[in-house]
Phi, psi and omega in degrees: 000124181268139180300322181295337179283337185245001178247097181286153180307319182294345183257017180250125177244105185285346181211087178298138180265342183289150181242005177223167185303308183299318179298317178297315179299321178294318179297313180297317180298319180297326181287332182259347183305316178298323179291323181279348183054046177212167180287146179294331178299320179294320178295314180300318180302313180296319180294317179294322176299318179294322179297331178293336177284337182158146184295141174267011170280102192272358181103166179067023179082016186241138172230135178232070178298135182209161179189175181238142179229133178290335187278358180248158184250344181216167181293137177237128182237139175228165181219140175219149182232132177238110182293325181278341182085151184230134173293118188227021184055037183297151182302328179263008177062021178253158180298152178256135180248325185249124180237126169247123179261136181225120175238128181232159175299148183304329185270006188252070180295312184299310183291327177302309181292325180297315180290318176302316180296319180297314179297315180299318180297315180296321184286352174282347178277110184303317183296328178293310179301312182298319179295317180298315182299327181276346184297144183239356183214164176300318180300316179298316180298315178299318180297317179297317180291319176299317179299316181292325177299325180294333181286343185249000000 
């Protein structure tokens, strides 16, 4: 499964304006809500519940907020970039710049883990992370993701 196949243009935010965790989750949720065909409030609620179990700020400037919703039928992925970085209770206590949002149907354990693993694998590539952080537009972000998809 290629990231470019599941990350639509409308779900990419090249410059998040929020400066805190809840704000970022709200911005990301608003961008994917039409794709998920559900309210952004419901998405934010699920994401905040997941954050209470432990931060999805995995370190290295990366956050992968995720959750499951019974009301959706397929995987929904969003992306956000914060040039200034956001305090996200990250495991390494550093600001997060790169956010991949993942919402999956409640019944989809396998595909949920598969997409999380794919995103994590890509983000281990330093040149991929560095390119994303420098990106300034949706087009640039899409191009970077398409390029990394070609490597796999």
